[in-house]
C-alpha positions as CSV (number, residue, x, y, z in Angstrom):
1,M,-6.1,11.8,6.4
2,S,-3.0,10.2,7.9
3,L,0.6,13.0,8.8
4,D,2.7,11.0,6.1
5,R,-0.6,12.7,3.1
6,A,-0.3,16.0,4.8
7,V,3.0,15.8,4.5
8,L,3.1,14.8,1.2
9,A,0.1,17.4,0.4
10,F,1.9,20.9,2.2
11,A,5.0,20.2,0.1
12,G,2.9,19.5,-3.0
13,L,1.2,22.7,-2.4
14,M,4.9,24.4,-1.3
15,I,5.9,23.4,-4.2
16,F,3.6,25.2,-6.1
17,V,3.5,28.5,-4.3
18,S,7.2,28.4,-4.7
19,L,7.4,28.4,-9.1
20,A,4.6,30.7,-8.3
21,L,6.0,33.3,-6.9
22,T,9.1,32.1,-8.8
23,L,7.0,33.1,-12.3
24,W,5.8,36.3,-11.0
25,V,8.1,37.6,-8.3
26,S,12.3,37.0,-8.6
27,P,13.7,33.6,-10.4
28,Y,14.8,33.4,-6.9
29,W,12.3,32.0,-5.6
30,M,13.9,28.3,-7.2
31,W,16.1,28.8,-4.0
32,F,12.8,27.2,-1.7
33,T,12.1,25.2,-4.1
34,A,15.5,23.6,-4.2
35,F,14.9,24.0,-0.3
36,I,12.2,21.9,-0.2
37,A,13.2,18.9,-2.4
38,A,16.4,19.0,-0.1
39,N,14.2,18.5,3.0
40,L,12.3,15.8,0.9
41,M,15.7,14.0,0.0
42,Q,17.2,14.0,4.0
43,S,13.5,12.8,5.4
44,A,13.4,10.2,3.1
45,F,16.9,9.1,4.1
46,T,16.3,9.8,8.6
47,G,12.2,9.9,9.1
48,F,12.6,13.3,10.5
49,C,10.6,15.8,9.4
50,P,10.0,19.3,11.0
51,A,6.4,19.8,8.8
52,A,5.1,15.7,10.3
53,M,6.2,17.1,13.7
54,I,3.9,20.4,13.4
55,F,1.2,17.9,12.2
56,K,1.4,15.6,14.8
57,L,1.2,18.6,17.2
58,F,-2.6,19.3,15.3
59,G,-3.6,15.9,16.0
60,I,-2.7,14.5,12.4
61,K,-2.6,10.6,13.4
62,E,0.6,8.7,12.7
63,G,1.1,6.4,9.3
64,C,3.4,4.0,8.2
65,A,6.6,7.2,7.4
66,F,6.6,9.2,10.6
67,K,6.6,7.7,13.3
């Protein structure tokens, strides 16, 4: 799995988790979903992604997007 796909899979998982927390815990968890969306948008334009840096430390090989 490349770094790009790992970041996308992690973002998708976090969205599912935040939606479940919104349904079963509190509607304020939608702010976490909004944070994930904002992070995805800024990484699309800047190429800076904290999750990509962490995955890189674990040895996941780079893809095209996060170099």
